[in-house]
N, C-alpha and C positions, 0 to 999 in steps of 0.2 A: 678817152672819153667814157660820161657815165653812163650810169645802168638808165636813167630817165634818159637821156639826148639821143641813148640807143634805141629807146623803143618811139620816141618821139619822132627820130628819120623813117622807122621801117614804119612807124601809122602815116606818118605823110606823102612817103612814097605809095605805100599800096592803095592807101585812100586816094590821092590824086590820081594816080589809074583809073579805078575806078568809076572817076565821075563821069568819063565817056563810055566806059562799057557796062549798059546794065547786066547783062550775060553774068559780070564778075561780081554785081550787087547780089544776082540771083542765087550765084552757085557758093558765095562764101556768107550770107545774113545768118542770123540766126531763126530757120524757118521751121516750128515746130512738128508742122505734118510730112516736111522731109525728114528730121531725124527720125521722128517716130517711123516712117514708110522704108524708109532706105537706111536705119540706124547708119546715118549720118551727124554723127557727132563732133567731128571735126567743126562744124560750125558755131559751139558754144564758145570756141576760141577765135576763129577768123573773122566772126561778127564782131571783133572789140579793133580791130584793123582795118575796117572803112566805116567812111561820115556822109551822112546827108548831101553834104555842100561843105563851103568853105568857111562860113561862116560856123556851123558845128564842130569842122574841123579844128581849126584855130582856137574855138572859147575852149575845149577839151585839152588842145597842146598847150595853150598859154596857163591852164588852171595845173596841168601837170609837173611842166616845167617848174616852177614855184613850190612847188607842193613834192613833188618829188625830189629836188632838189633837197630842200629843207629836211624829208625824210633820210635820205641819205647821209645828211653832215650830223644826224645825230649819231651815227656809227652803231647804233644797237643792230641793225640785220648787216647780212654779209648779201654780195651780189646773189647767190644763188637763191636764198631766200626771199631777196626784194623780187626778184623775176618769178620765185614760185607766189609770192603774194601777188604780185601784179594779176600774173594769169589766173590763178585761181578765185581771185574777185571779179574776172569777164563773168567766167562760168558762174560763181555762186549769186551773182545778181541777174542774172539771166532765169535761174531755174525758175523764180515765181510767174516770170511773163510765159514761160514754156507749157507749164501747168495751166495756168489759164486758159491759154490759149493751143492748144494740143488740137484742139477737132477745128480752128479757125483756120481751113484754107490758104485767106487772103493775109493771114497775117504774117507778117518778117518785120524784124527789129534789127539794127547796124549802131554802131558806135561804141566807143571805148568809156563811156558815160558811167560805167557799173564802174570800174577797174580807177579812173581819174576820184570818183569819190571816195572810194577806201583811202585812197593815198593823202589827199585830203584831209579825211576824219582822223586817220592813221595821226596825220603831223599834229591836228589841231590837240591830242594827247600829251605832246613833249608841248609844244610853245602855242599857248592859245592867241597870244598875244604877238604874234609875229606880224613884222607890216608887209603887206601884200598891196601893190600898187595898180589898181585898178585902171587900165588903158595907160598905165605907163605912168599915172601922172599922181592920180589919187591912192593915196596911201590910208589905207584902212585896218586893223586889228585881222588873224585870221579867223579865229569866228564867227566876225561880223560878214568875211567874206564868206564863209561854211552859211552864214544860213542867208545870206543874197542870191549866190550860187542853188540850194535848194529852192527858194522861191521861184526861180528863174527855170528851175525842172519843171516846178509846178505849173506856172503859168505856160512855160511851151506846151507841156503836156495837154492843157486844156485849149489853148488857141487854138491849135488847126491836127489834121491826120496826117504823121508822115510815119516812116519805117523809124523811128529814133527812139531808143526805149525808155521815154522818160522816168518810168519807176525804176528802174536799173540805181537812179541816182542814188534814192532812200535804200533800196534793198545793198547797194556797193558802201554806202557809208556806215549804214550797221555791221556789214561785215569787216569793216575796216576795223571799229573800234573790236569787236569780239577779236579778231586775230592777233591784236597788239595787247589787249589784255589776257587773254591768254599765255602769249611768247615771253611778254613781259614783265614780271614780279611789280608790282608798287605802283606802278604805272596809273592807278586810279584815283589815290592820294593823291601823289604829284601835280595832275592834272587840275584836280580842285583846289590845292594847294595855290598853283599859278593863277587859277582863275580868280580865288578872290585877292589876290595880288596881284593886281596890273601896275605895269611899270609907271611912273609918274612924268 
């Protein structure tokens, strides 16, 4: 079993269980006030394994499957490094919202969006023109999918108030780039060269 599949299975199991258990969402969500008052720092991690609804879960896991698998296939990172990357991406992508809402008792966020975005943007550095099938039938370049994914996040953030931390997509994507650039020498010129020479 790959790391990506393992993460998807674990996330799906926890998320599906929490759909009918509001207390689980309360206990696992990234809740800044609770983190401060009760020192429940585990919430930075657990919030990445629960989702708001089936669409939220599906969209994140669908994206994670393609880009996580592609990232593993590069062979650049070992399994422990990939796991560390994923978990730290959940935390790092939540920190800006945590700081912003430390005094907002009603604010809570859930979802793996930050970590998924980190994997997405990390993979783009290695292969910006990789083909991704939207709904399994419409092939688009990975770099275009990244733009569409980010646009969806911005749209969702403005469309309604929910517990999904849409800002985490942007911070997660930035962290994905920083993580890879720090650990992989020469990846930026490689990316630029790939970007300037799309496959015919």
